[in-house]
C-alpha positions in Angstrom: 0.3 0.3 -0.2 1.2 3.5 -0.8 1.1 6.2 1.8 0.0 9.4 0.2 2.1 12.4 2.2 0.3 14.1 4.5 0.6 17.2 3.3 -1.6 16.0 -0.3 -4.5 14.5 2.1 -5.3 18.0 2.8 -7.9 20.5 1.0 -6.2 22.8 -1.6 -7.5 25.5 0.6 -5.9 24.5 3.2 -2.5 24.2 1.7 -2.9 27.7 0.4 -3.6 29.2 4.1 -0.9 27.3 5.2 1.2 28.8 2.2 -0.1 32.2 3.1 0.8 31.6 6.8 4.0 30.9 6.3 5.0 33.5 3.9 3.3 35.9 6.4 5.2 34.9 9.4 8.8 35.4 7.1 8.9 39.0 7.0 7.9 39.2 10.7 10.8 37.0 11.7 13.4 39.0 9.2 11.8 42.3 11.5 12.9 40.5 14.6 16.3 40.6 14.1 16.5 44.5 13.6 13.4 45.3 16.2 9.6 44.4 16.6 7.2 46.1 14.4 4.8 46.2 17.0 5.8 48.2 20.2 3.6 48.8 23.0 3.4 51.9 25.4 1.8 52.6 29.0 0.2 55.8 27.8 -0.7 56.3 31.8 2.3 56.1 32.9 3.8 58.2 30.0 1.5 61.1 31.0 1.8 60.4 34.5 5.6 60.1 34.7 7.1 62.9 32.5 7.3 66.2 33.9 4.9 67.9 31.1 2.1 65.5 31.9 2.6 65.7 35.7 2.4 69.3 35.8 -0.8 68.8 33.9 -2.2 66.5 36.7 -1.1 68.4 39.0 -3.5 71.3 37.8 -6.2 69.1 37.0 -5.7 67.7 40.6 -6.0 71.1 42.1 -9.1 71.8 40.0 -10.5 68.5 41.2 -10.1 69.4 45.2 -10.9 73.3 44.0 -14.6 71.6 43.0 -15.1 69.4 46.2 -14.4 72.0 48.0 -17.0 73.8 47.0 -19.2 70.7 46.7 -18.5 70.6 50.7 -19.2 74.1 51.4 -22.9 73.4 49.2 -23.4 70.7 51.2 -22.7 72.6 54.6 -25.0 75.2 53.7 -28.1 73.1 52.5 -28.0 70.9 55.3 -27.7 74.0 57.7 -31.1 75.5 55.3 -33.0 72.2 55.4 -32.9 71.9 59.4 -33.5 75.4 59.4 -36.7 74.9 57.4 -37.6 71.2 58.9 -37.0 73.9 62.5 -39.6 75.9 61.1 -42.4 73.5 59.7 -44.0 73.4 63.0 -45.1 77.4 62.9 -45.6 77.4 59.6 -48.8 77.2 57.9 -48.8 74.0 55.7 -49.3 76.1 52.5 -46.7 78.2 53.0 -44.0 75.0 54.4 -44.8 73.7 51.0 -43.9 76.5 49.1 -40.9 76.9 51.2 -40.1 73.1 50.6 -40.5 73.4 46.9 -38.1 76.3 46.6 -35.4 74.4 48.8 -36.4 71.4 46.2 -35.7 73.2 43.3 -32.3 75.1 44.4 -31.1 72.1 45.6 -31.5 70.6 41.7 -30.3 73.7 40.0 -27.1 73.4 42.5 -26.7 69.9 41.8 -26.9 70.5 37.9 -24.5 73.3 38.3 -22.2 71.3 40.1 -22.6 68.4 37.6 -22.0 70.6 34.9 -18.6 71.3 36.4 -17.7 67.9 37.2 -18.4 67.0 33.3 -16.0 70.5 32.3 -13.3 69.1 34.4 -13.4 65.7 32.8 -13.1 67.2 29.4 -10.2 69.3 30.7 -8.6 66.5 31.7 -9.7 64.5 28.0 -8.6 67.5 26.0 -4.9 67.7 28.1 -3.9 63.8 27.4 -5.0 64.5 23.6 -2.9 68.0 24.0 -0.1 66.3 25.5 0.0 63.1 22.9 0.2 65.8 20.2 3.0 67.4 21.6 5.0 64.6 22.5 4.2 62.8 18.9 7.3 64.2 17.3 9.5 61.9 20.1 7.3 59.1 20.2 7.5 59.0 16.4 11.3 58.9 16.3 11.4 56.0 18.8 8.7 54.1 16.3 11.5 55.2 13.2 14.5 54.2 15.0 13.3 51.1 15.8 11.9 49.9 12.6 8.3 49.4 14.0 4.6 50.0 12.1 3.0 50.3 15.2 2.3 51.4 18.6 -0.3 49.9 20.8 -1.4 51.0 24.3 0.0 48.4 26.8 -3.4 47.6 28.5 -4.8 46.5 24.2 -1.8 43.7 24.5 -2.9 40.6 26.2 0.5 39.7 26.3 3.8 41.1 25.2 7.6 40.6 25.9 8.8 43.6 27.9 11.4 44.5 25.3 8.9 46.2 22.7 7.9 48.5 25.8 9.1 51.8 24.9 7.0 53.5 28.0 10.4 54.5 30.2 12.3 55.6 26.7 9.2 57.7 25.6 9.4 59.5 29.0 13.5 59.9 29.2 13.2 61.4 25.6 9.9 63.5 26.9 11.5 64.7 30.2 14.8 65.7 27.8 12.5 67.8 25.8 11.8 71.6 26.2 8.2 71.8 25.6 5.1 74.0 27.0 2.7 72.8 29.3 -0.5 72.1 27.6 -3.2 74.2 28.6 -5.7 71.9 30.9 
């Protein structure tokens, strides 16, 4: 009985797919000798550990603390006002108390909406500051990518598993800190 070679038992489509896989893997193997086609970066670390990003984060944190203090002061005032209204309830006619309570409730809702708007603006400012930061340092990242012969940089959070040698975060932090860059406005 003659044996048919294993590869000839598979359909032509499978052979074609196998050939494509081998050919696709070959250039990546050649690239691996020079560097990696794919690099990773930890965007959060890059933003937090560069002087430029840290200054921006410090300003955003200052604004967040200011908003928190403002919220605490408003809350204390509202608690005192509510307590005063509760204390006066026994001495006020029901319709007058209801009008005061409704006005208080309307004021609370307006204050809450205003403070929520401020929080949304602060979050938007942080997003804008991050975008500005990454636009400012794009030239540094481009240099690293070019030097490494890479094709793409992916955030480490989007990678399931990788070799540490393709992470360029430390190098990017070092280079950004070496450059004299203006702080982006939050």
